[in-house]
N, C-alpha and C positions, 0 to 999 in steps of 0.2 A: 449681317457677314457672319463666315464660320467662325469658331471659337478655336482657330489653330494651336496655341498654345494649351486652350485647357485639356484640350482632347492629347494632348502630347504629355501634359502630367499625369494623365488616367493612366497612361502604360506603365509610367516612371515607378507609377506609386504602384504598381500589378506587376511590374520585377522583381519590387523591393519585400509585400506586401505576400504575395506568392496568390494574388486572389484572380478570378477568371470573370473579365469584364461583358458587355455586349459589344456585338462588331460596332463598329461607326457608320460600316454600309447603311446599316438603321434609320442613320440623320435622311431627314430629305436633303435631296442637292447634293449628298455626300459626294467626289468624283477622286481619282486616280488622280490630279490638277492636288488636288488636297491632301491626298494619302504621298505625298511627294512633299506637301507643307507643312506634314506634321512628321515624314523622316528627316525632312533637315530639320527641323527643331533637334529634334531626339542626335542627330549629327553632331550637330552645336553644343550640345549639355555632353557630348563624349568627349569633344576634343577640349571643352572647358576641363572635367574631368582630370583632364594629361592623360587621355585613349589616344593610341596610335593609330586613324587606319590604316591597313594594306594593303588593304583590296575591297573586294565585292561579292558578291553572291547574286545568281541568277535565277529566279524561280519560275515557276509555268513554263515550263519550257515546252511540254508539251502541249501542242495545238487541241488534243483533242479535249483535255480539259478544259478549254478558258470559253465554250459558254455556258458551266455549270459556275466558273468562278466571279463573269462576266467582263473578261475582258477581251481586247482584242492584239494583246502583245506581250510576252516577258516582263518580269517584271526586276525588280535588282535591290539588297540592300549593301549596306556597309560590313566589313566582318575589320577586323581592329585585333592591334600585335598582344592583348591578353586573350582574343576568343581564338588563333590559331596555334597550331600546335604542328610542331615538327613530329613527323611518325617514322625516319628512315630505314628504322631498323622494322619498320614491318607490323610489331605489335603494341599497345599501348593502355594504359585505362584511362574511367571518365569516370567522374562524381554525378550522375543525375538526382542525384537526392532534394536537391534543388529547384531540379525542373521542372514546369508546367506540361504534361502531357506529351513526352518527350518521344518523336523519332529518329529516326538515323535515317540516311541520303549517300548513295554510292554516287561518287562525280568523278569527273574527266577533270582536273585540274589543270589550269598553265598560270606560267611566270614570265610575267612580259617582262621584255628588253629593251620597248621603246617605245612611245606613248601608238594608242590606236587611236586614231581620229575618223569621224565621218563614215560614212558609206564605202565598203571594201568587199571584195569577196573573199570569201575563205582563205585563201591558198595567199593572200596579200595581208590577211590578218592573221597569217601562219609565220608571216616575217617578219610579228612584234615578238615573236616569243621564245623565249630562252628554253625553257622545260614543259616537260606533260608529265600527273604524278595523277596517281590514283588516289580517292582520298574520299574522304565522309564528312558531309556536313550535319551535324545534330540542329535539328528539330524541336523547336518547343510552342505551344501554342495559349496563347492566352484563352481562347475563346469554348466554351464548351461543347462534349464532343467533336472540337473539331471541324463547327459548320463555323463558314463564316464566307467571304466574297475575294477579290484578286487587291480591292483596294482597303481591307480589313490588313492583310496579310504585310503588304509594304506598310504602312502604320501601324503593327506591329513589332518594328526592325528587323522587317523581314523574314519576321518566325524565328529568326536565327542565333543559335546560342553556340555551337563552336562548330570551329575546321581542323580537319587530318587529315594532312597531306602526306601524303605514302610516299616512297621511292621515288627522284626524281630519272624519268629520261632525257637528258639532252640532247637538244639539235643542234646538226655541225650542220658546215656550209659541203659535207655530200649529200645530206639527207633529202631525197626527192620530197618535197611539200605536197607535190598533188596526192602521190603515192600517200603518202600518211593523213591527208583531208579525208582520202576517200576509207580510207584502213578506216578510221576515226568515225565515219557513220555508220557501219556493218560492224562494232564488235560486239562484242556481245556481254554484257553486264550479268553476272548474278552476287546476291547479297545470300547469305546464311547465318542461320540463327540459331545458339547453340548442336549447330551441326547440322541443322534441316536446312533445306534449301528454301528461305522466306519469299524469293523475290527473282524473276529476271524480264532484262528488257535487252534493249542495245541504243544503237550512239544514233538511230532514227526518229528516235522519241524526243531523242533534245534537242527541235526546231531542224530537223535530221540530219543534223550533224552538231557535235562541240562545236567546235570548229567556226560553224553556221552561231550559233548561240552567243558567240564573242565576237561575233561583229556584228551581229545585232544590237549588241551591248553594246558599243561604241556608238552605231546612229542614235539610240534611245539618250545614250549620256551628252551626246553632240547637241542636243536638242532640249538642255536642261541647262539652263546657264547659270544655276543655281549651286550645281555641283560642278566639280572639275572630274575632265575629260579622260580616260584611262590614259592611264602613265606608267613609264619603267618602272620595273618594284614592284609592280602589285601583284599579285595573289587572282587570278580569278576562276572562281570555282563556278561549270557551266550548266549544272541542272542533273536531277539525277537520274538514273540509267534503268532504275527499276520503281516499282511501286515502296513506300517506306513502311518498312518493319514500323511497331509502336516494340520500344523497348522500357528494359528498367533494371534495376538493382540487380547482380547478378544472373546477364546476361553477355554471354560473349555472339560479336556477330564477326564475319568474316567476307567480304566481299574478293572477289577477281575479275579478271575480263580475258575473255578470249580476241584472236583473232593483230591484238597490238601486244609490245611489248610489256607494258606495264605491271610490275609486281604487288602481288595483293595485299589488303593490310589488313590488321582485326583488332577489331579494340575490346577493353573488359570490362563491361560497366558494374560502380561499385557502390 
């Protein structure tokens, strides 16, 4: 029988001691079910330590990456009050001195005003959204040279370190939700590192549309009774719009989108 508790503890120790690990995908028979069992242990540990879950991050929303990750679906992990930061001013700083091999991902983020349950289309999913923002996820990897599979990412806290939420574009009764869904599918994203273009992409690599990623997450969580379904008040980070550049102290990262009215966001690393 797979020892989920021991595997989960190895990740907690890695986070504390800043040590690299052998991916659990090397264990014969280790599946996505095992990875989420480890994630549930990490969730229970975080809650017991007083950390409040405030949302979720979606990972591997680019289907082109699934074959190399041994996946056939996007994956997800929790984010917590102590790892989510409001950057409505458009600029902030982040300390990466304790991060393992950090990278940064520009993402479309959603704030939920209602539960999102089961299989629904993107427009219906957007009806549960209160606001949309451009933000960042800072990700940290405990595996040497970022070599791992999808199950390994789920097992390692979803690779999550921090979420930065930019200025919020509130949705109103007068908004055409179908038009917003269409524009988010074609939105162009760019990320700059120290003033130089470091990556570009679009909403289409996020399961075809960031709102579709939200709807897909609702389906996944609805089939995981060990976790709560998506609920009002949660922040959902939908997946990276561009390849994620590596970051280090001294770097300044700026992201912007074209095709939808979201404010740019900048973070300086110390």
